[in-house]
C-alpha positions as CSV (number, residue, x, y, z in Angstrom):
1,X,6.2,-22.1,-10.8
2,X,7.4,-21.3,-14.3
3,X,7.6,-17.7,-15.9
4,X,6.5,-17.3,-19.1
5,X,9.2,-16.6,-21.8
6,X,7.4,-13.2,-22.4
7,X,7.5,-11.2,-19.5
8,X,8.6,-7.8,-20.0
9,X,12.4,-7.1,-18.8
10,X,12.7,-3.9,-16.3
11,X,15.5,-2.0,-19.0
12,X,12.5,-2.5,-22.0
13,X,10.1,-1.5,-19.6
14,X,12.0,1.9,-18.8
15,X,12.2,2.3,-22.0
16,X,8.7,1.8,-22.4
17,X,8.1,4.8,-20.4
18,X,10.4,7.1,-22.1
19,X,8.8,6.9,-25.1
20,X,5.0,7.4,-23.9
21,X,5.3,9.5,-21.4
22,X,8.2,11.3,-20.5
23,X,6.7,12.5,-16.5
24,X,6.3,9.1,-16.2
25,X,9.8,8.0,-17.2
26,X,11.0,10.6,-14.4
27,X,9.1,9.2,-12.1
28,X,10.0,5.4,-12.3
29,X,13.9,6.9,-13.2
30,X,14.0,8.1,-9.6
31,X,12.9,4.8,-8.1
32,X,15.8,3.3,-10.0
33,X,18.3,5.2,-9.4
34,X,17.9,5.5,-5.2
35,X,16.9,2.1,-5.4
36,X,19.8,-0.4,-5.9
37,X,17.1,-3.6,-5.4
38,X,14.5,-2.1,-7.6
39,X,15.5,-4.0,-10.5
40,X,15.1,-7.6,-9.0
41,X,11.8,-6.5,-7.6
42,X,10.7,-5.3,-11.0
43,X,11.3,-8.2,-12.7
44,X,10.1,-10.2,-10.1
45,X,6.7,-8.4,-10.7
46,X,6.9,-8.1,-14.4
47,X,7.1,-12.2,-14.6
48,X,4.2,-12.3,-12.4
49,X,2.4,-9.9,-14.3
50,X,3.5,-12.3,-17.9
51,X,1.8,-15.5,-16.0
52,X,-1.1,-13.7,-14.2
53,X,-2.6,-12.1,-17.6
54,X,-1.3,-13.4,-20.4
55,X,-3.3,-11.6,-23.0
56,X,-2.6,-7.7,-21.1
57,X,0.5,-4.9,-21.8
58,X,1.1,-4.0,-18.2
59,X,2.8,-0.9,-19.4
60,X,0.1,-0.2,-21.3
61,X,-2.4,-0.4,-18.8
62,X,-0.1,1.2,-16.4
63,X,-0.3,4.1,-18.8
64,X,-4.1,4.5,-19.0
65,X,-4.7,4.3,-15.0
66,X,-1.7,7.0,-14.8
67,X,-3.9,9.1,-17.3
68,X,-6.6,8.5,-15.5
69,X,-5.5,9.2,-12.2
70,X,-4.0,12.4,-13.6
71,X,-7.2,13.8,-14.5
72,X,-8.7,12.9,-11.2
73,X,-5.7,14.7,-9.5
74,X,-5.6,17.9,-11.5
75,X,-9.3,18.4,-10.6
76,X,-8.8,17.7,-7.2
77,X,-6.0,20.4,-7.4
78,X,-8.2,23.1,-8.4
79,X,-10.4,22.6,-6.2
80,X,-8.9,20.7,-3.0
81,X,-12.2,19.4,-1.2
82,X,-14.0,15.9,0.0
83,X,-15.9,16.5,-3.5
84,X,-13.6,16.2,-5.8
85,X,-11.0,13.8,-3.8
86,X,-12.6,10.8,-6.1
87,X,-14.6,10.7,-9.3
88,X,-16.4,11.2,-11.0
89,X,-15.4,8.6,-13.0
90,X,-15.8,5.2,-14.8
91,X,-15.4,2.0,-13.0
92,X,-11.6,0.9,-13.4
93,X,-11.3,-2.2,-15.0
94,X,-9.9,-4.7,-12.4
95,X,-7.3,-6.6,-14.4
96,X,-6.1,-2.8,-15.3
97,X,-6.2,-1.7,-11.1
98,X,-4.5,-4.6,-10.1
99,X,-1.5,-4.7,-13.1
100,X,-1.3,-0.7,-11.9
101,X,-0.8,-1.3,-8.1
102,X,1.6,-4.1,-8.6
103,X,3.8,-1.5,-11.0
104,X,3.2,1.7,-9.3
105,X,5.2,-0.1,-6.5
106,X,8.5,-0.3,-8.6
107,X,7.8,3.0,-11.1
108,X,6.8,5.7,-8.1
109,X,9.0,6.4,-5.3
110,X,6.5,6.9,-2.5
111,X,5.1,3.9,-3.2
112,X,8.3,2.0,-3.0
113,X,9.2,3.5,0.5
114,X,6.2,2.2,1.7
115,X,6.9,-1.1,1.1
116,X,10.3,-0.4,2.2
117,X,8.9,0.7,5.9
118,X,6.7,-2.1,5.7
119,X,10.0,-4.3,6.0
120,X,11.6,-2.7,8.7
121,X,8.4,-2.6,10.7
122,X,8.4,-6.2,9.8
123,X,12.0,-6.7,11.0
124,X,11.1,-5.8,14.0
125,X,8.4,-8.2,14.9
126,X,11.3,-10.7,16.5
127,X,9.0,-12.3,19.2
128,X,9.2,-15.7,18.5
129,X,5.2,-16.4,18.9
130,X,2.5,-13.4,17.7
131,X,-0.6,-12.8,15.5
132,X,-1.0,-10.4,12.6
133,X,-3.8,-9.1,11.4
134,X,-3.4,-7.1,7.6
135,X,-6.5,-5.5,7.1
136,X,-7.0,-4.8,3.3
137,X,-5.4,-7.7,1.5
138,X,-4.0,-5.5,-1.2
139,X,-1.8,-7.2,-4.5
140,X,-0.7,-10.1,-2.2
141,X,3.0,-7.9,-2.4
142,X,2.4,-7.1,1.3
143,X,1.7,-10.9,2.6
144,X,4.8,-12.2,0.7
145,X,6.9,-9.7,3.1
146,X,5.2,-11.0,6.0
147,X,5.6,-14.7,5.4
148,X,9.1,-14.2,4.6
149,X,9.7,-11.7,7.3
150,X,7.9,-13.1,10.2
151,X,9.1,-15.5,12.8
152,X,7.7,-19.0,12.2
153,X,5.5,-18.7,15.4
154,X,3.4,-15.9,14.3
155,X,0.0,-16.5,12.6
156,X,-0.9,-14.4,9.5
157,X,-5.0,-13.1,9.1
158,X,-5.7,-11.2,6.1
159,X,-8.9,-9.2,5.9
160,X,-10.7,-7.6,2.7
161,X,-14.4,-7.3,1.8
162,X,-14.0,-7.8,-2.0
163,X,-13.4,-11.7,-1.8
164,X,-11.6,-11.2,-5.4
165,X,-9.3,-9.7,-3.7
166,X,-8.3,-12.5,-1.5
167,X,-8.1,-14.7,-4.6
168,X,-6.1,-12.4,-6.6
169,X,-3.3,-12.4,-3.6
170,X,-3.2,-15.8,-3.5
171,X,-2.7,-16.4,-6.8
172,X,0.4,-13.6,-6.1
173,X,1.5,-16.1,-3.5
174,X,0.8,-19.1,-5.5
175,X,2.9,-18.1,-7.8
176,X,6.3,-17.0,-5.8
177,X,5.5,-20.8,-4.3
178,X,4.6,-19.6,-0.3
179,X,3.7,-22.1,2.0
180,X,3.2,-20.2,4.9
181,X,-0.5,-20.6,5.9
182,X,-2.9,-17.4,5.9
183,X,-6.2,-17.1,7.5
184,X,-8.4,-15.5,5.4
185,X,-11.4,-13.2,6.6
186,X,-13.7,-10.6,4.7
187,X,-15.2,-8.6,7.3
188,X,-12.8,-6.8,9.7
189,X,-14.7,-5.2,12.9
190,X,-13.4,-1.6,12.5
191,X,-16.8,0.3,12.8
192,X,-17.0,-0.5,16.8
193,X,-15.1,-2.4,18.8
194,X,-15.5,-6.2,18.8
195,X,-14.9,-7.9,21.9
196,X,-13.7,-11.0,20.6
197,X,-10.6,-9.1,18.9
198,X,-10.1,-7.1,22.5
199,X,-6.0,-7.8,22.4
200,X,-5.9,-10.1,20.3
201,X,-3.1,-8.9,18.1
202,X,0.9,-8.5,18.4
203,X,0.7,-6.6,15.5
204,X,-1.8,-4.8,12.7
205,X,-1.4,-3.2,9.3
206,X,-3.3,-0.8,7.8
207,X,-1.7,-0.3,4.7
208,X,-3.0,2.2,1.9
209,X,-6.4,2.0,3.5
210,X,-7.8,3.8,6.1
211,X,-8.4,7.3,3.3
212,X,-10.8,4.7,2.0
213,X,-12.9,4.3,5.0
214,X,-16.1,7.1,6.0
215,X,-14.4,7.4,9.8
216,X,-11.0,6.6,10.0
217,X,-10.5,7.5,13.7
218,X,-12.9,5.2,14.9
219,X,-11.3,2.7,13.1
220,X,-7.8,3.6,14.4
221,X,-9.5,4.0,18.1
222,X,-11.0,0.1,17.2
223,X,-7.1,-0.7,16.5
224,X,-6.1,0.7,19.7
225,X,-8.3,-2.0,21.8
226,X,-7.5,-5.1,19.2
227,X,-3.6,-4.4,20.5
228,X,-2.1,-6.4,22.8
229,X,0.1,-5.1,25.4
230,X,3.3,-4.0,23.6
231,X,1.6,-4.2,20.2
232,X,2.0,-2.1,17.4
233,X,-0.1,-0.7,14.0
234,X,1.7,0.0,10.8
235,X,-0.5,2.7,9.0
236,X,-0.5,4.9,6.0
237,X,-2.5,8.0,5.2
238,X,-2.5,9.8,1.8
239,X,-2.4,13.2,1.7
240,X,-3.8,15.2,-1.2
241,X,-4.5,12.0,-3.1
242,X,-7.4,12.1,-5.5
243,X,-8.6,8.8,-7.1
244,X,-11.4,7.2,-7.8
245,X,-12.1,5.1,-4.0
246,X,-10.6,7.8,-1.6
247,X,-13.2,9.3,0.6
248,X,-11.3,10.8,3.2
249,X,-9.3,13.9,3.0
250,X,-6.0,14.1,5.0
251,X,-5.0,17.8,4.0
252,X,-1.4,17.7,5.8
253,X,0.9,15.4,7.6
254,X,-0.4,17.3,11.0
255,X,-3.9,16.2,10.7
256,X,-2.8,12.5,10.2
257,X,-0.8,12.8,13.9
258,X,-4.0,14.4,15.0
259,X,-6.3,11.7,14.3
260,X,-3.5,9.1,14.9
261,X,-3.6,10.9,18.8
262,X,-7.2,11.0,19.4
263,X,-7.7,7.7,18.6
264,X,-5.5,6.9,21.8
265,X,-2.6,5.5,19.7
266,X,1.3,6.7,20.4
267,X,3.5,7.8,17.6
268,X,6.5,5.4,17.6
269,X,7.6,6.3,14.5
270,X,6.9,8.5,11.4
271,X,7.9,8.6,7.7
272,X,6.6,11.0,5.0
273,X,6.9,10.1,1.6
274,X,6.2,12.7,-1.0
275,X,4.9,12.0,-4.4
276,X,6.8,13.5,-6.9
277,X,8.6,12.8,-9.9
278,X,12.0,14.4,-8.3
279,X,14.3,12.8,-5.5
280,X,12.7,13.9,-2.1
281,X,14.1,16.7,-0.5
282,X,16.1,17.1,2.4
283,X,13.5,18.5,4.5
284,X,10.3,16.6,3.3
285,X,8.0,17.7,5.9
286,X,8.9,21.7,4.8
287,X,8.5,21.4,1.0
288,X,5.6,18.5,1.3
289,X,2.1,19.0,-0.6
290,X,0.7,15.1,-1.4
291,X,2.0,11.7,-0.7
292,X,1.8,9.4,2.3
293,X,2.6,9.4,6.0
294,X,3.7,6.5,7.3
295,X,3.5,5.5,11.1
296,X,4.0,2.9,13.5
297,X,1.8,3.3,16.5
298,X,1.4,1.7,19.6
299,X,-1.6,1.8,22.2
300,X,-1.7,4.8,24.6
301,X,-3.3,2.2,27.0
């Protein structure tokens, strides 16, 4: 699909950030330095945003979103608790939310690393045929990775309770010419195990989902039941990150591990990615205060 000429280039985006907010610019600079493929990915995202939101200024929208999240985080940090994890906050305009979510992949190192870990997970799905469930559709970025990485014999299902999220993801795939079919669904049975889904999936992805759920332990128990023999799940857990729609608090990395084990899942691999404006330290977990815990887990049955 033709991209508009007015799309912001990556260098100009970094310059805009430097002029507007030194702290946000530092965070973006870390991603740019650590990951040589960032400029190419960023240019793709910026082209899409110019097409999808022709009247928006993506950098201005990102800065507004970052300011609101910073205020929520400061409130949480003063008194860390479930009560301060989300709100009070005004409703975030959907366009701003979507623009910021996509840009955060290339402007924050912890989100870029989550996508890197997801790519590794997908690259290990090497069976000639299988079924993937993406629970929480997101922006479409993750689905594009799946469509590119999974062998042709795999079916991809994507679930989200918000139909507009699915529609936005479809536009993202359309822009990049993704022809691979996706089976779209709304409610995914996480609250209790559905016999119709038991043993159905070779792989499952719950990326930036669990902290939005009231009972993620039960959700993970359902995931365990839905995995086929040998199947694996890619999960992330936001640790001490405040956001308007975060309702479950993971206070540390160990609480994430405990929850996976209590759900009957075996941790196959894990990664800790701190939310920081500096390059991650060599001993990530020792210095970890907030960010994301990323794991690949298998059913312990």
